[in-house]
Backbone as numpy.savetxt, mean C-alpha at the origin, in Angstrom:
# Nx Ny Nz CAx CAy CAz Cx Cy Cz
-33.37 16.36 -9.07 -32.12 16.20 -9.79 -31.06 15.74 -8.80
-30.30 14.75 -9.21 -29.25 14.21 -8.36 -27.91 14.38 -9.05
-27.01 15.09 -8.42 -25.69 15.31 -9.01 -24.67 14.33 -8.43
-23.83 13.84 -9.27 -22.78 12.93 -8.81 -21.56 13.76 -8.43
-21.06 13.55 -7.23 -19.91 14.29 -6.75 -18.67 13.41 -6.88
-17.68 13.90 -7.57 -16.42 13.16 -7.71 -15.30 14.00 -7.12
-14.53 13.35 -6.28 -13.39 14.05 -5.69 -12.28 14.14 -6.73
-11.60 15.25 -6.75 -10.46 15.42 -7.64 -9.28 14.70 -7.00
-8.65 13.82 -7.76 -7.53 13.05 -7.24 -6.26 13.89 -7.24
-5.51 13.75 -6.16 -4.22 14.44 -6.08 -3.21 13.69 -6.95
-2.08 14.32 -7.29 -1.04 13.61 -8.04 -0.57 12.34 -7.35
-0.50 12.36 -6.03 -0.07 11.16 -5.29 -1.10 10.04 -5.45
-2.39 10.37 -5.37 -3.43 9.37 -5.53 -3.42 8.80 -6.95
-3.20 9.65 -7.94 -3.11 9.19 -9.32 -1.91 8.27 -9.51
-0.77 8.62 -8.91 0.43 7.79 -9.02 0.24 6.45 -8.32
-0.42 6.45 -7.17 -0.69 5.19 -6.46 -1.62 4.30 -7.28
-2.62 4.88 -7.91 -3.53 4.11 -8.75 -2.78 3.49 -9.93
-1.92 4.27 -10.56 -1.14 3.77 -11.70 -0.17 2.67 -11.26
0.47 2.85 -10.09 1.41 1.85 -9.59 0.69 0.54 -9.27
-0.49 0.63 -8.69 -1.25 -0.59 -8.40 -1.66 -1.29 -9.68
-2.13 -0.54 -10.66 -2.55 -1.13 -11.93 -1.38 -1.84 -12.61
-0.19 -1.24 -12.54 0.99 -1.84 -13.17 1.46 -3.08 -12.42
1.35 -3.09 -11.10 1.88 -4.19 -10.28 0.85 -5.28 -10.00
-0.39 -5.05 -10.32 -1.47 -5.96 -9.93 -1.23 -7.40 -10.36
-0.78 -7.61 -11.57 -0.57 -8.96 -12.07 0.62 -9.67 -11.45
1.55 -8.91 -10.87 2.77 -9.48 -10.30 2.66 -9.75 -8.79
1.57 -9.33 -8.18 1.43 -9.47 -6.74 1.14 -10.91 -6.34
1.69 -11.32 -5.22 1.48 -12.69 -4.75 0.09 -12.85 -4.15
-0.27 -14.08 -3.93 -1.59 -14.37 -3.38 -2.56 -14.65 -4.51
-3.61 -15.29 -4.19 -4.60 -15.61 -5.20 -5.95 -15.78 -4.56
-6.96 -15.94 -5.38 -8.30 -16.19 -4.88 -8.80 -15.15 -3.91
-8.93 -15.54 -2.64 -9.48 -14.64 -1.61 -8.58 -13.43 -1.37
-7.26 -13.64 -1.43 -6.33 -12.52 -1.20 -6.50 -11.47 -2.30
-6.57 -11.94 -3.54 -6.74 -11.01 -4.66 -8.07 -10.27 -4.54
-9.13 -10.97 -4.13 -10.44 -10.33 -3.97 -10.39 -9.25 -2.88
-9.76 -9.56 -1.75 -9.63 -8.57 -0.67 -8.81 -7.37 -1.12
-7.72 -7.64 -1.84 -6.86 -6.56 -2.32 -7.62 -5.67 -3.29
-8.37 -6.29 -4.21 -9.14 -5.50 -5.17 -10.23 -4.68 -4.49
-10.86 -5.26 -3.47 -11.88 -4.52 -2.71 -11.27 -3.33 -1.99
-10.10 -3.54 -1.39 -9.42 -2.45 -0.68 -9.01 -1.36 -1.67
-8.51 -1.76 -2.84 -8.12 -0.75 -3.81 -9.33 0.00 -4.35
-10.44 -0.71 -4.55 -11.67 -0.03 -5.01 -12.09 1.03 -3.99
-11.98 0.70 -2.69 -12.32 1.67 -1.64 -11.38 2.88 -1.73
-10.08 2.62 -1.89 -9.12 3.72 -2.02 -9.43 4.54 -3.27
-9.72 3.86 -4.38 -9.96 4.55 -5.64 -11.19 5.45 -5.55
-12.20 5.03 -4.80 -13.41 5.85 -4.70 -13.33 6.91 -3.61
-12.52 6.67 -2.55 -12.45 7.63 -1.45 -11.15 8.43 -1.41
-10.10 7.91 -1.99 -8.81 8.60 -1.97 -8.11 8.47 -0.63
-7.05 9.24 -0.47 -6.31 9.24 0.78 -7.14 9.89 1.88
-6.99 9.43 3.13 -7.73 10.05 4.23 -7.29 11.51 4.44
-8.22 12.32 4.85 -7.94 13.75 5.05 -8.63 14.24 6.32
-8.40 15.48 6.66 -8.86 16.01 7.95 -10.38 16.11 8.08
-11.11 16.03 7.00 -12.57 16.08 7.10 -13.16 14.74 7.53
-12.32 13.72 7.57 -12.74 12.42 8.10 -12.34 12.43 9.57
-13.31 12.30 10.46 -13.08 12.48 11.89 -11.89 11.71 12.42
-11.77 10.43 12.05 -10.69 9.61 12.58 -9.31 10.06 12.10
-9.26 10.85 11.04 -7.99 11.28 10.45 -7.76 12.78 10.61
-8.49 13.45 11.47 -8.41 14.92 11.53 -7.04 15.45 11.94
-6.24 14.64 12.62 -4.91 15.10 13.03 -3.81 14.58 12.11
-4.14 13.67 11.20 -3.16 13.12 10.29 -3.74 13.18 8.88
-3.59 14.30 8.24 -4.15 14.53 6.92 -3.19 13.98 5.86
-3.40 12.72 5.46 -2.49 12.10 4.50 -2.56 12.75 3.13
-3.70 13.27 2.77 -3.82 13.94 1.47 -2.89 15.15 1.41
-2.77 15.87 2.51 -1.88 17.04 2.54 -0.42 16.63 2.74
-0.19 15.58 3.53 1.18 15.16 3.82 1.84 14.44 2.66
1.07 13.73 1.89 1.63 12.91 0.81 1.49 13.65 -0.52
2.47 14.46 -0.81 2.45 15.26 -2.05 2.77 14.42 -3.28
3.61 13.41 -3.11 3.96 12.53 -4.22 4.05 11.09 -3.73
3.78 10.17 -4.61 3.83 8.75 -4.24 5.24 8.23 -4.46
5.75 7.53 -3.50 7.06 6.90 -3.61 6.89 5.59 -4.38
7.96 5.10 -5.03 7.83 3.83 -5.75 7.53 2.67 -4.81
6.85 1.67 -5.34 6.52 0.50 -4.53 7.79 -0.27 -4.19
7.78 -0.92 -3.05 8.93 -1.72 -2.63 9.03 -2.96 -3.51
10.24 -3.36 -3.78 10.47 -4.58 -4.56 10.15 -5.79 -3.67
9.72 -6.89 -4.28 9.48 -8.09 -3.47 10.77 -8.58 -2.83
10.63 -9.17 -1.64 11.80 -9.68 -0.93 12.42 -10.83 -1.72
13.73 -10.84 -1.76 14.44 -11.93 -2.44 14.68 -13.04 -1.44
14.37 -14.26 -1.81 14.56 -15.40 -0.92 15.84 -16.10 -1.30
16.93 -15.71 -0.67 18.22 -16.30 -1.00 18.59 -17.43 -0.06
17.92 -17.53 1.08 18.23 -18.59 2.04 19.15 -18.12 3.14
19.90 -17.05 2.92 20.80 -16.54 3.95 20.33 -15.13 4.30
20.11 -14.89 5.58 19.65 -13.60 6.04 20.84 -12.66 6.14
20.74 -11.50 5.51 21.82 -10.52 5.53 22.04 -10.02 6.95
23.28 -9.97 7.37 23.61 -9.47 8.70 23.71 -10.56 9.75
23.30 -11.75 9.46 23.39 -12.87 10.39 24.14 -13.99 9.69
25.44 -13.85 9.63 26.26 -14.82 8.91 26.07 -16.22 9.47
25.91 -17.17 8.57 25.79 -18.56 8.97 24.38 -19.01 9.30
23.42 -18.10 9.31 22.04 -18.47 9.61 21.31 -18.65 8.29
20.84 -19.86 8.06 20.10 -20.13 6.83 18.63 -20.29 7.18
17.85 -19.28 6.83 16.42 -19.31 7.15 15.67 -18.38 6.23
14.43 -18.70 5.99 13.58 -17.83 5.21 12.95 -16.75 6.05
12.91 -16.98 7.38 12.28 -16.03 8.28 13.01 -16.07 9.61
13.30 -14.91 10.18 13.97 -14.81 11.48 13.15 -13.87 12.35
12.85 -14.29 13.58 12.15 -13.43 14.52 13.12 -12.92 15.58
13.17 -11.62 15.75 14.03 -11.03 16.77 13.11 -10.43 17.82
13.22 -10.93 19.05 12.39 -10.48 20.15 13.27 -9.86 21.21
12.97 -8.60 21.56 13.75 -7.87 22.54 15.24 -7.90 22.23
15.58 -7.79 20.94 16.99 -7.73 20.53 17.69 -9.06 20.50
17.00 -10.16 20.72 17.65 -11.48 20.72 17.03 -12.37 19.66
C-alpha cells in the first residue's frame, strides 16, 4: 500500500498561490519565460515555502517567518523621467558606488 503525503499549506502559501493565479495573465514575458515561471510555481505549489527540515534552509525557516503574504508589487510605470533625478530622461539608470 502506498500512501500519498500532502503537506498542509500555511495561510501565507495559500495567499501566494491565489495571488499568482490572479496575476498570471497580467505578467510580462511569453513563451519560454512563461514556461519557466509556471515550472517554478509548480515547484512552489508542490513543496511550499522552505523550512528548517530542508538542510539548506535550516537557519532561515521561511514557513515560520512568513505568517502572511504581502500583496504583490505593482508593475513599474514607464514615464520616461526617473523620480529623484530631475532632467534625466531614461527608462533605466545604473548607479554604481553612489554615482
